[in-house]
C-alpha positions as CSV (number, residue, x, y, z in Angstrom):
1,M,0.0,0.0,0.0
2,K,2.9,2.4,0.7
3,R,4.3,1.8,-2.7
4,A,0.9,2.5,-4.3
5,L,0.6,5.8,-2.3
6,A,4.2,6.8,-3.4
7,L,3.4,6.1,-7.0
8,L,0.1,8.0,-6.7
9,A,1.9,11.1,-5.2
10,F,4.5,11.0,-8.1
11,L,1.8,10.6,-10.7
12,A,-0.3,13.5,-9.2
13,G,2.7,15.8,-9.3
14,W,3.5,14.9,-12.9
15,L,0.0,15.5,-14.0
16,L,-0.3,18.8,-12.2
17,L,2.8,20.1,-13.9
18,G,2.2,18.8,-17.4
19,A,-1.5,17.8,-18.0
20,T,-3.8,19.8,-20.2
21,P,-7.3,19.6,-18.6
22,A,-10.3,18.6,-20.7
23,S,-13.1,21.1,-21.6
24,A,-16.4,20.8,-19.9
25,H,-19.0,20.3,-22.7
26,V,-19.3,21.5,-26.3
27,E,-19.3,25.3,-26.5
28,V,-20.4,27.8,-29.2
29,V,-17.2,29.4,-30.5
30,S,-18.8,31.8,-32.9
31,S,-22.0,32.3,-34.9
32,T,-23.0,34.0,-38.2
33,P,-24.8,36.4,-37.7
34,G,-23.2,37.2,-34.4
35,D,-25.3,37.8,-31.3
36,G,-26.8,41.3,-31.5
37,A,-25.8,41.8,-35.1
38,R,-27.8,44.3,-37.2
39,L,-28.1,43.4,-40.9
40,S,-29.2,45.5,-43.8
41,A,-30.6,42.4,-45.6
42,A,-31.8,39.0,-44.5
43,P,-29.1,36.3,-44.6
44,S,-29.5,33.1,-46.5
45,L,-28.5,30.9,-43.6
46,V,-27.5,30.9,-40.0
47,S,-24.4,29.0,-38.9
48,V,-22.9,28.1,-35.5
49,T,-19.2,27.0,-35.0
50,L,-18.7,24.6,-32.0
51,S,-15.7,23.6,-30.0
52,E,-16.0,20.0,-31.0
53,N,-17.5,17.9,-33.8
54,V,-20.9,16.6,-32.6
55,G,-22.1,15.4,-36.0
56,I,-25.2,16.6,-37.8
57,Q,-28.1,16.6,-35.2
58,P,-31.5,17.2,-36.7
59,G,-33.4,20.1,-35.3
60,S,-30.4,21.4,-33.3
61,I,-30.7,24.9,-34.8
62,K,-34.0,26.8,-35.1
63,V,-34.7,30.4,-36.1
64,V,-38.0,32.0,-35.0
65,D,-39.5,35.5,-35.3
66,L,-41.1,37.4,-32.4
67,T,-44.4,35.5,-32.8
68,G,-42.5,32.2,-32.3
69,K,-43.0,31.2,-36.0
70,Q,-40.1,29.2,-37.4
71,V,-38.4,30.9,-40.4
72,D,-35.7,28.3,-41.1
73,S,-36.2,25.8,-43.9
74,G,-34.6,22.4,-44.5
75,P,-32.4,20.3,-42.3
76,V,-29.3,21.2,-40.3
77,F,-26.2,20.7,-42.5
78,Q,-22.4,21.4,-42.6
79,P,-21.9,24.3,-45.0
80,G,-18.2,23.7,-45.5
81,E,-15.2,21.5,-44.7
82,D,-15.2,22.5,-41.1
83,A,-16.9,19.6,-39.3
84,E,-17.4,21.8,-36.2
85,Q,-19.6,24.2,-38.2
86,L,-23.4,23.6,-38.5
87,A,-26.0,25.7,-40.3
88,V,-29.6,26.0,-41.3
89,K,-31.1,27.8,-44.3
90,L,-33.6,30.6,-43.9
91,Q,-36.9,30.9,-45.8
92,P,-36.5,33.4,-48.7
93,G,-37.9,36.9,-48.3
94,I,-38.2,37.1,-44.6
95,S,-39.3,40.5,-43.4
96,D,-37.4,43.1,-41.4
97,G,-37.4,42.5,-37.6
98,S,-35.8,40.7,-34.8
99,Y,-35.1,37.0,-34.9
100,L,-34.0,34.5,-32.3
101,V,-31.7,31.6,-32.9
102,E,-32.3,28.6,-30.6
103,Y,-29.6,25.9,-30.6
104,A,-29.6,22.6,-28.7
105,F,-26.7,20.2,-29.2
106,V,-25.7,16.9,-27.4
107,S,-22.0,17.0,-26.7
108,A,-19.7,14.0,-27.0
109,D,-20.2,13.2,-23.3
110,S,-24.0,12.8,-23.8
111,H,-25.0,16.1,-22.1
112,P,-27.2,18.7,-23.7
113,V,-25.9,22.3,-24.4
114,R,-28.6,24.8,-25.2
115,G,-28.8,28.5,-25.7
116,T,-30.0,31.4,-27.8
117,F,-28.7,34.5,-29.7
118,A,-30.5,37.2,-31.6
119,F,-30.0,39.4,-34.6
120,V,-32.1,42.0,-36.3
121,V,-32.8,42.7,-40.0
122,G,-33.4,46.3,-41.0
123,T,-33.6,49.4,-38.8
124,G,-35.9,48.2,-36.1
125,P,-35.0,47.5,-32.4
126,L,-33.3,44.3,-31.3
127,V,-36.0,42.5,-29.4
128,T,-36.0,38.8,-28.2
129,S,-38.8,36.7,-26.9
130,A,-38.5,35.8,-23.2
131,G,-40.7,32.8,-23.8
132,A,-38.5,31.5,-26.5
133,V,-35.4,31.9,-24.4
134,S,-37.1,30.0,-21.5
135,A,-38.1,27.2,-23.8
136,A,-34.6,26.8,-25.2
137,T,-32.7,26.6,-21.9
138,G,-32.8,24.5,-18.8
139,T,-33.5,20.9,-18.1
140,D,-36.8,19.5,-16.7
141,G,-36.3,18.7,-13.1
142,V,-38.1,15.3,-13.2
143,V,-36.2,14.2,-16.3
144,D,-32.9,15.3,-14.7
145,A,-33.6,13.4,-11.5
146,A,-34.7,10.3,-13.5
147,S,-31.6,10.4,-15.7
148,T,-29.3,10.5,-12.6
149,S,-31.2,7.7,-11.0
150,V,-31.0,5.6,-14.1
151,R,-27.2,6.1,-14.3
152,W,-26.9,5.0,-10.7
153,L,-28.9,1.8,-11.3
154,A,-26.7,1.1,-14.4
155,Y,-23.6,1.4,-12.3
156,L,-25.1,-0.8,-9.6
157,G,-25.9,-3.4,-12.2
158,V,-22.3,-3.4,-13.5
159,V,-21.0,-3.8,-10.0
160,L,-23.2,-6.8,-9.4
161,L,-21.9,-8.3,-12.7
162,G,-18.4,-7.6,-11.5
163,G,-19.0,-10.3,-8.9
164,A,-18.4,-12.9,-11.6
165,A,-14.7,-12.3,-11.1
166,F,-15.1,-13.2,-7.5
167,L,-16.7,-16.5,-8.3
168,V,-14.1,-17.4,-10.9
169,L,-11.0,-16.4,-8.9
170,C,-11.9,-16.5,-5.2
171,R,-14.9,-18.9,-4.7
172,P,-15.0,-21.7,-7.2
173,A,-17.4,-23.5,-5.0
174,G,-19.9,-20.6,-5.4
175,R,-20.3,-21.3,-9.1
176,T,-23.2,-23.6,-8.3
177,D,-24.7,-21.3,-5.6
178,R,-28.1,-20.2,-6.9
179,R,-28.0,-17.1,-4.7
180,A,-24.6,-16.0,-6.2
181,R,-25.9,-16.6,-9.8
182,R,-29.1,-14.6,-8.9
183,L,-27.0,-11.6,-8.0
184,L,-25.3,-11.8,-11.4
185,N,-28.7,-12.1,-13.2
186,T,-30.0,-9.1,-11.1
187,G,-27.0,-7.1,-12.3
188,A,-27.6,-7.9,-15.9
189,G,-31.3,-7.1,-15.5
190,L,-30.5,-3.7,-13.9
191,V,-28.0,-2.8,-16.6
192,A,-30.5,-3.7,-19.4
193,A,-33.5,-1.9,-17.8
194,A,-31.4,1.2,-17.0
195,T,-30.1,1.2,-20.6
196,V,-33.5,1.2,-22.1
197,A,-34.6,3.9,-19.6
198,A,-31.6,6.0,-20.5
199,F,-32.4,5.7,-24.2
200,V,-36.0,6.9,-23.8
201,L,-35.0,9.7,-21.4
202,Q,-32.2,11.1,-23.5
203,G,-34.5,12.8,-26.0
204,P,-36.4,14.8,-23.4
205,Y,-33.2,15.4,-21.4
206,A,-31.4,16.9,-24.4
207,A,-34.5,18.9,-25.7
208,G,-35.4,20.3,-22.2
209,R,-38.8,18.6,-22.4
210,G,-40.9,17.0,-19.7
211,I,-41.2,13.3,-18.7
212,G,-44.3,13.0,-21.0
213,A,-42.0,13.4,-24.0
214,V,-40.4,9.9,-23.5
215,S,-42.8,8.5,-26.1
216,D,-42.0,11.1,-28.7
217,F,-40.8,9.1,-31.7
218,G,-39.0,12.1,-33.1
219,L,-36.9,12.4,-30.0
220,L,-36.2,8.7,-30.0
221,A,-35.0,9.0,-33.6
222,D,-32.8,11.9,-32.6
223,T,-31.2,9.8,-29.8
224,L,-30.6,6.9,-32.2
225,R,-28.8,9.3,-34.6
226,V,-26.2,10.4,-32.1
227,A,-23.2,8.3,-30.8
228,Y,-24.7,8.1,-27.3
229,G,-27.8,6.3,-28.6
230,K,-25.7,3.9,-30.7
231,L,-23.5,3.1,-27.7
232,L,-26.6,2.4,-25.5
233,L,-27.8,-0.1,-28.1
234,L,-24.3,-1.7,-28.1
235,R,-24.5,-2.0,-24.3
236,L,-27.8,-3.8,-24.6
237,V,-26.4,-6.3,-27.0
238,A,-23.3,-6.9,-24.9
239,V,-25.4,-7.5,-21.8
240,A,-27.5,-10.0,-23.7
241,V,-24.3,-11.8,-24.7
242,L,-23.2,-11.8,-21.1
243,V,-26.5,-13.4,-20.0
244,V,-25.7,-16.3,-22.4
245,L,-22.0,-16.6,-21.5
246,L,-22.2,-16.5,-17.7
247,P,-24.0,-19.8,-17.1
248,R,-21.6,-21.5,-19.4
249,L,-18.6,-19.9,-17.6
250,L,-19.9,-21.0,-14.2
251,R,-20.9,-24.5,-15.3
252,P,-19.1,-27.1,-13.2
253,G,-17.1,-30.0,-14.6
254,Q,-16.1,-28.2,-17.9
255,P,-12.7,-29.0,-19.6
256,D,-10.1,-26.4,-18.8
257,R,-9.8,-25.4,-22.5
258,L,-13.5,-24.8,-22.8
259,R,-13.7,-22.8,-19.6
260,A,-10.7,-20.7,-20.7
261,R,-12.6,-19.9,-23.9
262,Y,-15.6,-18.7,-22.0
263,E,-13.5,-16.7,-19.6
264,N,-11.9,-14.9,-22.6
265,L,-15.3,-14.2,-24.3
266,T,-16.7,-13.0,-21.0
267,M,-13.8,-10.6,-20.4
268,V,-14.1,-9.2,-23.9
269,T,-17.8,-8.7,-23.6
270,G,-17.4,-7.1,-20.2
271,F,-14.9,-4.7,-21.6
272,V,-17.4,-3.7,-24.3
273,V,-20.0,-3.0,-21.5
274,L,-17.5,-0.8,-19.6
275,L,-16.5,1.0,-22.8
276,T,-20.0,2.1,-23.5
277,F,-19.9,3.9,-20.2
278,S,-16.5,5.4,-20.6
279,A,-17.1,6.5,-24.2
280,T,-20.3,8.5,-23.2
281,G,-18.9,10.5,-20.2
282,H,-16.6,13.3,-19.4
283,P,-13.4,11.4,-20.5
284,V,-14.3,11.8,-24.2
285,T,-14.0,15.6,-23.8
286,D,-10.3,15.3,-23.1
287,P,-8.1,16.5,-26.0
288,V,-6.0,13.4,-25.4
289,M,-9.1,11.2,-25.2
290,F,-7.2,7.9,-25.1
291,V,-5.6,8.8,-21.7
292,S,-8.9,9.7,-20.0
293,V,-11.0,6.9,-21.6
294,T,-8.4,4.3,-20.7
295,A,-8.2,5.6,-17.1
296,D,-12.0,5.6,-16.8
297,L,-12.1,2.0,-18.1
298,V,-9.6,0.9,-15.4
299,H,-11.3,3.0,-12.7
300,F,-14.8,1.6,-13.4
301,G,-13.6,-1.9,-14.0
302,A,-11.6,-2.0,-10.8
303,I,-14.5,-0.6,-8.8
304,A,-16.8,-3.3,-10.3
305,V,-14.4,-6.1,-9.4
306,W,-13.8,-4.7,-5.9
307,A,-17.4,-3.8,-5.0
308,G,-18.9,-6.7,-6.9
309,G,-16.6,-9.0,-5.0
310,L,-17.7,-7.4,-1.7
311,V,-21.3,-8.2,-2.4
312,Q,-20.5,-11.8,-3.2
313,L,-18.2,-12.0,-0.2
314,A,-21.0,-10.7,2.1
315,L,-23.4,-13.3,0.7
316,C,-21.1,-16.2,1.5
317,L,-20.0,-14.8,4.9
318,Y,-23.6,-14.4,6.1
319,R,-25.0,-17.5,4.5
320,P,-22.0,-19.8,3.8
321,A,-22.3,-23.2,2.1
322,P,-21.7,-26.3,4.4
323,D,-18.1,-26.9,5.2
324,E,-16.9,-23.9,3.1
325,D,-13.5,-22.4,3.8
326,L,-14.6,-18.8,4.3
327,T,-11.1,-17.7,5.5
328,G,-9.5,-19.0,2.3
329,V,-12.2,-17.3,0.2
330,A,-11.6,-14.0,2.1
331,T,-7.8,-14.3,1.8
332,R,-8.0,-14.8,-2.0
333,F,-10.3,-11.8,-2.4
334,S,-8.1,-9.7,-0.1
335,R,-5.3,-9.9,-2.7
336,I,-7.6,-9.0,-5.6
337,A,-9.1,-6.1,-3.5
338,A,-5.6,-4.7,-2.8
339,G,-4.8,-4.6,-6.5
340,S,-8.2,-3.1,-7.3
341,V,-7.7,-0.4,-4.7
342,T,-4.3,0.6,-6.3
343,A,-5.9,0.7,-9.7
344,V,-8.8,2.8,-8.5
345,A,-6.5,5.3,-6.8
346,I,-4.1,5.8,-9.7
347,S,-6.8,5.9,-12.4
348,G,-9.0,8.2,-10.3
349,A,-6.1,10.7,-9.9
350,I,-5.5,10.7,-13.7
351,L,-9.3,11.3,-14.3
352,A,-9.6,14.1,-11.8
353,L,-6.5,15.9,-13.0
354,R,-7.3,15.5,-16.7
355,I,-11.0,16.5,-16.4
356,M,-10.9,19.2,-13.8
357,P,-10.4,22.6,-15.6
358,T,-8.2,23.9,-12.8
359,L,-6.9,22.6,-9.4
360,S,-8.9,25.3,-7.6
361,A,-12.1,23.9,-9.2
362,L,-11.8,21.0,-6.7
363,W,-13.1,23.3,-3.9
364,T,-14.9,26.1,-5.8
365,T,-17.3,24.1,-8.1
366,E,-20.1,21.6,-7.6
367,F,-18.2,19.1,-9.7
368,G,-15.0,19.5,-7.6
369,L,-16.9,19.1,-4.3
370,L,-18.5,15.9,-5.6
371,V,-15.0,14.6,-6.6
372,L,-13.8,15.4,-3.0
373,L,-16.8,13.6,-1.5
374,K,-16.1,10.6,-3.8
375,I,-12.5,10.6,-2.7
376,A,-13.6,10.7,1.0
377,G,-15.9,7.8,0.3
378,L,-13.1,5.7,-1.3
379,A,-10.8,6.6,1.6
380,A,-13.4,5.4,4.1
381,L,-13.8,2.2,2.0
382,L,-10.0,1.7,2.1
383,A,-10.0,2.2,5.9
384,V,-12.7,-0.4,6.5
385,A,-11.0,-2.7,4.0
386,S,-7.8,-2.6,6.1
387,R,-9.8,-3.8,9.1
388,S,-11.2,-6.6,6.9
389,R,-7.7,-7.7,5.8
390,A,-6.6,-7.6,9.5
391,A,-9.4,-9.9,10.5
392,V,-8.5,-12.3,7.7
393,R,-4.9,-12.4,8.7
394,R,-5.8,-13.0,12.4
395,S,-8.2,-15.8,11.3
396,M,-5.5,-17.5,9.2
397,T,-3.0,-17.3,12.1
398,E,-5.4,-18.4,14.8
399,R,-6.9,-21.2,12.7
400,G,-3.4,-22.7,12.5
401,E,-3.2,-22.6,16.2
402,G,-6.6,-24.3,16.6
403,T,-8.4,-21.5,18.4
404,T,-11.8,-22.0,16.9
405,K,-13.6,-19.6,19.2
406,T,-11.3,-16.7,18.3
407,V,-11.5,-17.5,14.6
408,T,-15.3,-17.3,14.8
409,A,-15.0,-13.9,16.5
410,N,-12.7,-12.6,13.8
411,L,-15.2,-13.8,11.1
412,R,-17.9,-11.9,12.9
413,R,-15.8,-8.7,12.7
414,L,-15.1,-9.5,9.0
415,R,-18.9,-9.8,8.3
416,A,-19.5,-6.4,9.9
417,A,-16.7,-4.8,8.0
418,V,-17.8,-6.2,4.7
419,A,-21.4,-5.0,5.3
420,I,-20.1,-1.5,5.9
421,E,-18.0,-1.7,2.8
422,V,-21.0,-2.7,0.7
423,L,-23.0,0.3,2.0
424,L,-20.1,2.7,1.4
425,S,-19.8,1.3,-2.2
426,V,-23.5,2.2,-2.8
427,V,-22.8,5.8,-1.7
428,V,-19.7,6.1,-3.9
429,L,-21.7,4.8,-6.9
430,A,-24.4,7.4,-6.2
431,L,-21.7,10.2,-6.2
432,A,-20.3,8.8,-9.5
433,A,-23.8,9.0,-11.0
434,L,-24.0,12.7,-9.9
435,L,-20.6,13.4,-11.4
436,T,-21.7,12.1,-14.8
437,V,-24.5,14.7,-15.0
438,T,-22.4,17.6,-13.6
439,P,-20.3,19.8,-15.9
440,P,-16.6,19.8,-14.8
441,G,-16.6,23.5,-14.9
442,G,-19.8,24.0,-12.8
């Protein structure tokens, strides 16, 4: 553990000195016409230049007059070779007056960015519609809360699926335990249900609409067109494959060669599931995307193996199979947990320092405070895990000396510590879900 902390300190210093932080979300760099521009004649089109390439998103730019009537015509398109520039044509012959441009884009990390700007044609005053501005900005509170909850449930499902590593590496006897398999099935069900919910919620979330818009086929089609929607569908397919693979992986009495094949297929499919999370969050806004996405994959994967193993360990500690060597199971998991903790710490440091716009944002922004709370939660987890490992070591020593009563007492302490670890893991996952919907700069 001391070596891990020393490496972490060195890595943090290196990143603080040399890292370039990621931007928060997509931003409007410029527009034509500019905000507040006064034109002698109506333009043929309105264009917006963004800070990143978000692809062509239908309906992402609208132009309305003071009555709220749309005066744009045709789909959103890229007017030139610049992939970051999007435009929409205006109807020919629009009259003099003020016009409001409403834009709504979904950035690479799946979050909506909306806003408005205005221009005037002719000599009249520059006037904007307060109603139009209100409709173009903000996110519905119910949809926002539902989206955060759905992300948390998806994370919880991945953690439960991470318990498969515990059954393969630490508790081979648990492969036939129906309760252990039920936890894995519950995890797969949670991920699948949360993915479907995330897909139908994304349209209203991006458009600033209410919960009643989840059945709007136009919004569903918009979600399907963007990378986030495609990755959600990929996640569904990967989870379905896992549901098929896991029973085969855990089937007793298989030849080693066949079991190794299922282990490899399960690891690859699990990697795909994790990738669909990492490729739709803040890491993709990093200019050096490979670094942050890789760190996020390691971070989430290590948490899933660690926390998923804790849930499975709690199951076998509180309701063990007859004549099961619980101390041996806990000892094997302790080694895996130690490696997972190191991976979580190092990858978490990389993520925080790559995504945070400045170091001071850690204590001056909502995102930074959530990061600090998550760090505190992980630190508490680490402290309780140390007590768990101490109980395991005492049990191993005292079992060799034949002190059965003392071993039983140590196992009781281990049960209590693992139960606390599971509860802390749930809190950390909730903080992670909040982080995904909070802009790094806000």
